N, C-alpha and C positions, 0 to 999 in steps of 0.2 A: 504494500500500500504506500502510495506517495501522496503528498499534499498537492491538491489541484485547486484551481480557482476558475471562476467565471466573473464577468463584469455585470453589475446591476445597472439599472436605468440611469443612475447618477455617475457611473463610471468608476465606482469603487469595487474593489475585489471582494468576492464572496468565496470563502475557502470551503472545500469539501474533500472527501476522500474518494468520491465517485468519479468514474471516467466520463460518464454522460449524466447531465443533470437536466431533466426535462427533455427538450429536443436539442439542447445545446451541448456540444462537445467541450469538455473542460480543458484547460491548459495547465501545464506543469508549473508549480510555484517555485521550483528549484532552477537555478541557472544551469546552463549547459556547461559541461567540463571541457568540451572541445568544440571549437568553432571551425567549420570548414572554410570560413572566410578569413582565416588567420593570415594577415598580411606580412607578419614578421617571422614566420617559420623559417624561411630561407636564411635570414640573417642570424637567427639563433644557431642553426646548424653550422653555418660558416664560422661563427665564433667558437663553438664547441670543437670544431675540427682544428681550428688554429691553435687552441690551447690544449689539445689532447684530451678533451673531456668526453668524447664519444665513447660509448660502451665498447665499440669495436677496437678502439685504440688503447684500451686498458689491458695490461699484461696479466693482471690477477683474475680476469674473467674466467679463464680456462680452469684455474685452480678452484674457484668457488663453485663451479658447476660439477666438478668431479667428486663423487662420494669418496670418503676416506675408508680404507679397508678396516675391517673389524679388528685385525691384529694390532693395528696402531692405536685404536681407541682404548684398549684394555690396559695400557701401560700406566 
């Protein structure tokens, strides 16, 4: 369940948990986490690449993904 809203006659939000209220489809009251209209995505990737912050540029990635053998854990 997510908090949803509709607009009343005065333009104020009326909050509900329903997806449809009456004949009107409600809108999500929570902001989107990702916007497809992100204008600055390319610049962020360029800066991360320049300073070596991309996940693919980190050398410890391989070690974090590999499970440690059980014989080393028991020491």
